[in-house]
C-alpha positions in Angstrom: 135.0 -166.4 17.1 134.7 -164.6 20.4 131.2 -163.5 21.2 130.3 -160.7 23.6 127.5 -162.8 25.2 129.9 -165.6 26.1 130.5 -165.8 29.9 134.0 -165.0 31.3 135.3 -166.5 34.5 137.5 -163.9 36.2 139.9 -164.3 39.0 141.3 -161.3 41.0 138.3 -159.0 40.4 138.7 -157.3 43.7 142.3 -156.4 43.2 143.8 -153.3 41.6 144.3 -154.5 38.0 141.5 -157.1 38.3 138.8 -154.6 39.3 139.6 -152.6 36.2 139.7 -155.7 34.1 136.2 -156.7 35.4 134.8 -153.3 34.4 136.4 -153.5 31.0 134.8 -156.8 30.2 131.4 -155.7 31.5 131.7 -152.5 29.4 132.5 -154.7 26.4 129.3 -156.7 26.9 130.7 -159.8 28.5 128.8 -161.4 31.4 131.4 -162.1 34.1 131.5 -164.7 36.8 134.0 -163.3 39.4 135.9 -165.5 41.9 136.0 -164.1 45.4 137.5 -165.6 48.6 135.0 -164.2 51.0 132.0 -162.0 50.8 131.2 -160.6 47.4 131.0 -157.0 48.6 130.4 -154.4 45.9 130.8 -157.0 43.1 127.3 -158.2 43.9 125.9 -154.8 42.8 127.6 -154.7 39.4 125.2 -155.4 36.6 126.4 -158.4 34.6 128.7 -159.7 37.3 128.0 -162.9 39.3 130.3 -163.4 42.3 131.2 -167.0 43.2 133.2 -168.1 46.2 136.4 -170.1 45.9 140.1 -170.2 46.5 143.2 -170.6 44.2 144.7 -172.7 47.0 142.0 -175.3 46.3 141.8 -175.2 42.5 140.0 -178.5 42.3 136.9 -177.0 43.7 136.8 -174.4 40.9 135.8 -176.8 38.1 132.1 -176.6 39.1 132.3 -172.8 39.6 133.5 -172.4 36.0 130.8 -174.7 34.5 129.1 -172.9 31.7 131.8 -170.3 31.2 133.6 -170.2 27.8 136.6 -168.1 28.8 139.0 -167.8 31.7 140.7 -164.5 32.6 143.2 -165.1 35.3 144.4 -161.9 37.0 144.6 -163.0 40.6 147.9 -163.4 42.3 149.5 -162.9 45.8 151.4 -159.7 45.8 153.9 -159.3 48.7 157.6 -158.5 49.2 157.6 -159.5 52.9 160.2 -162.2 53.5 157.7 -164.3 55.5 155.3 -164.4 52.5 157.7 -165.7 49.9 156.6 -169.3 50.2 152.9 -168.3 49.9 153.7 -166.1 46.9 155.2 -169.0 45.0 152.5 -171.4 46.0 149.6 -169.1 45.0 151.1 -167.6 41.8 152.7 -170.8 40.4 151.0 -173.9 41.8 147.7 -172.0 42.0 147.9 -171.1 38.3 148.8 -174.6 37.3 145.8 -176.0 39.3 143.4 -173.4 38.0 144.3 -174.1 34.3 143.8 -177.8 34.9 140.4 -177.1 36.5 139.5 -174.9 33.5 140.3 -177.6 31.0 138.2 -180.1 32.9 135.4 -177.5 33.1 135.4 -177.1 29.3 136.9 -173.6 29.1 137.9 -172.9 25.5 140.5 -170.1 26.0 142.4 -168.5 28.9 144.0 -165.0 29.3 146.6 -165.0 32.0 148.1 -161.9 33.5 151.9 -162.0 33.8 154.4 -159.2 34.2 156.8 -157.2 32.1 159.5 -158.5 34.5 159.3 -161.7 32.5 160.9 -160.0 29.5 163.7 -158.3 31.6 165.3 -154.9 31.2 166.4 -152.9 28.1 169.6 -154.3 26.7 172.2 -152.1 25.1 169.7 -149.3 25.0 167.0 -151.4 23.2 163.7 -151.7 25.0 162.7 -155.3 25.7 160.0 -157.0 23.6 158.0 -160.2 23.8 160.9 -162.0 22.2 162.9 -161.5 25.4 162.7 -164.0 28.3 164.0 -164.1 31.8 165.1 -167.7 32.3 166.6 -167.7 35.8 164.2 -167.3 38.7 167.1 -167.1 41.1 168.0 -163.7 40.0 164.6 -162.4 41.0 163.0 -162.3 44.4 159.8 -164.2 45.1 157.1 -162.1 43.5 158.6 -161.4 40.1 160.3 -164.8 40.1 156.9 -166.4 40.6 155.5 -164.4 37.7 158.2 -165.8 35.4 157.5 -169.3 36.6 153.7 -168.7 36.3 154.1 -167.7 32.7 155.9 -170.9 31.8 153.2 -172.9 33.6 150.6 -171.2 31.5 152.3 -171.6 28.2 152.7 -175.4 28.7 149.2 -175.9 29.9 146.9 -178.2 27.9 144.6 -175.2 27.2 144.8 -172.4 24.6 146.4 -169.5 26.6 147.3 -165.9 25.7 149.5 -163.9 28.1 149.2 -160.2 28.9 152.3 -158.6 30.4 151.6 -155.3 32.1 154.4 -152.9 32.9 154.0 -150.6 36.0 150.2 -149.9 36.3 149.1 -146.6 37.8 145.7 -145.1 38.4 142.8 -145.0 40.8 141.9 -147.9 43.1 145.4 -149.1 44.0 144.4 -149.6 47.6 147.1 -152.0 48.8 149.1 -150.3 47.1 151.3 -152.0 44.5 155.0 -151.2 44.2 154.3 -148.4 41.6 151.5 -147.1 43.8 153.8 -147.1 46.8 156.2 -145.1 44.8 153.6 -142.4 44.1 152.4 -142.4 47.7 155.9 -142.1 49.2 156.4 -139.1 46.9 153.2 -137.5 48.0 154.2 -138.0 51.7 157.6 -136.5 51.1 159.4 -139.8 51.5 161.5 -139.6 48.3 164.7 -137.8 49.3 166.9 -139.1 46.6 166.8 -140.9 43.2 168.9 -143.5 41.4 169.8 -143.9 37.7 167.4 -146.2 35.9 163.8 -146.1 34.8 160.7 -148.0 34.1 157.6 -148.2 31.9 154.4 -146.8 33.4 151.0 -147.5 32.0 147.5 -146.4 32.9 145.7 -149.3 34.7 142.6 -148.7 32.5 144.8 -149.4 29.4 146.0 -152.7 31.0 142.4 -153.6 31.5 141.5 -152.9 27.9 144.5 -155.0 26.8 142.9 -158.0 28.4 139.7 -157.6 26.4 141.7 -157.1 23.2 143.8 -160.2 24.0 140.7 -162.3 24.3 139.1 -160.8 21.1 142.2 -160.7 18.9 145.1 -162.3 20.6 146.8 -165.5 19.3 147.1 -168.6 21.3 150.5 -169.1 22.9 151.5 -165.5 22.4 152.6 -162.8 24.9 151.5 -159.2 24.6 153.1 -156.4 26.5 150.6 -153.8 27.9 152.9 -150.8 28.2 152.7 -147.0 28.3 155.7 -144.6 28.5 159.4 -145.4 29.2 160.5 -142.9 31.8 163.6 -142.4 33.9 163.1 -142.1 37.6 164.0 -138.5 37.4 161.3 -137.9 34.8 158.7 -139.7 37.0 159.6 -137.5 40.0 159.2 -134.5 37.7 155.7 -135.5 36.6 154.7 -136.2 40.3 156.2 -132.8 41.3 153.9 -131.1 38.8 150.8 -132.9 40.3 151.6 -132.7 44.0 153.4 -129.4 44.5 156.3 -131.3 46.2 159.9 -130.8 44.9 161.5 -133.6 42.9 164.6 -135.0 44.6 167.9 -133.4 43.4 170.2 -135.9 45.0 171.1 -139.0 43.0 172.7 -141.9 45.0 174.6 -144.9 43.7 172.7 -148.2 43.4 175.1 -149.7 46.0 173.7 -147.2 48.6 170.1 -148.1 47.6 170.9 -151.8 48.0 172.4 -151.2 51.4 169.2 -149.5 52.6 167.1 -152.3 51.0 169.2 -155.0 52.7 168.7 -153.2 56.0 165.0 -153.1 55.5 165.1 -156.8 54.5 166.8 -157.7 57.8 164.3 -155.6 59.8 161.4 -157.5 58.2 163.0 -160.8 58.8 163.3 -160.0 62.5 160.1 -158.1 63.1 157.8 -159.1 60.2 155.8 -156.8 57.9 156.3 -155.3 54.5 159.6 -153.6 53.5 159.4 -150.0 52.7 162.4 -150.5 50.3 161.9 -153.9 48.8 165.1 -155.7 48.0 163.6 -156.8 44.7 162.8 -153.3 43.7 166.2 -152.0 44.6 167.8 -154.7 42.5 165.6 -153.9 39.5 166.1 -150.1 39.8 169.6 -150.3 38.5 168.2 -151.2 35.1 166.0 -149.4 32.6 162.9 -151.5 32.6 161.9 -150.2 29.2 159.7 -152.1 26.8 158.5 -151.8 23.2 154.8 -152.9 22.9 154.5 -152.6 19.2 153.3 -156.2 18.9 150.2 -155.3 21.0 149.6 -152.3 18.7 149.9 -154.4 15.5 148.0 -157.5 16.5 145.5 -156.2 19.1 145.0 -152.6 18.2 146.2 -151.6 21.6 147.0 -147.9 22.3 148.2 -146.4 25.5 146.9 -143.2 26.9 149.1 -140.4 28.4 150.8 -141.5 31.6 150.5 -138.0 33.0 146.8 -138.2 33.0 147.0 -141.6 34.9 149.3 -140.0 37.5 146.8 -137.2 38.0 144.0 -139.7 38.6 146.2 -141.8 41.0 147.2 -138.7 43.0 143.6 -137.6 43.2 142.4 -141.0 44.3 145.0 -141.2 47.1 144.0 -137.8 48.3 140.3 -138.5 48.2 140.8 -141.7 50.2 143.0 -140.2 52.9 146.2 -142.0 52.0 148.3 -138.9 51.8 147.6 -137.6 55.2 
């Protein structure tokens, strides 16, 4: 039986999804011990949150930090599409998760919620949205980040600890400061950088809904199960239309073949290999954009009581946040 007074050990509380997960658990009445790599910053001012210093690259040191916590919620991960970061992505997201779950078992953690990605279920097949029964088995078909999330999921599911997985789709909303790939898509549109579209689509979800799904997974989720935290399946043209309504910028009318998009992405890949930095057109994203990354999250509805809010409202909040924080110029 999950009790609201039972302490939760949270990783990734300063990130986009993790910061919303932190607030969702605090709002639900759970005291949270939040892992931070450096100074606690604003986490120290949150009522019910206790920041602790540590690093996923040294998971053995986290056993003592988790002492006294009943649950682990692992949201942290290294998010990057830069070619130079691919080794670090794999080390942090896969080896770091393996070590963290081992440390949690030694610390006496009873249950863990691990954040994966809807990329682990793959795209829609023959027009049917993917479900939790679908699996991507070959990491080689994916670039480092999403490939690492697939491998991380398998590490979690074979851990000697009761684990439940939450698989978010494309989260959107306020606070995406880095930004994520979906946040970059919104920001590029706001800056007038989307001049063409491609066939394909994806599922977008409000980040607040993803956060709530983590709480529901702890309270109601079954051990060893995966739960998609999704929102609305939208074609890219539908996404541009929604953004056009909220920004006043026109949606692109030109649609280019995926081969052209891949050519641009390969060019950006080579530029980053030579000069460093993050690609503006990630090769991984270009490869995935040829698909309809649609999902059916009915399982989360049935078993967790999860419901998604309108994506249009989340886009409105995201656009307003970027404007308020000076991202859009």
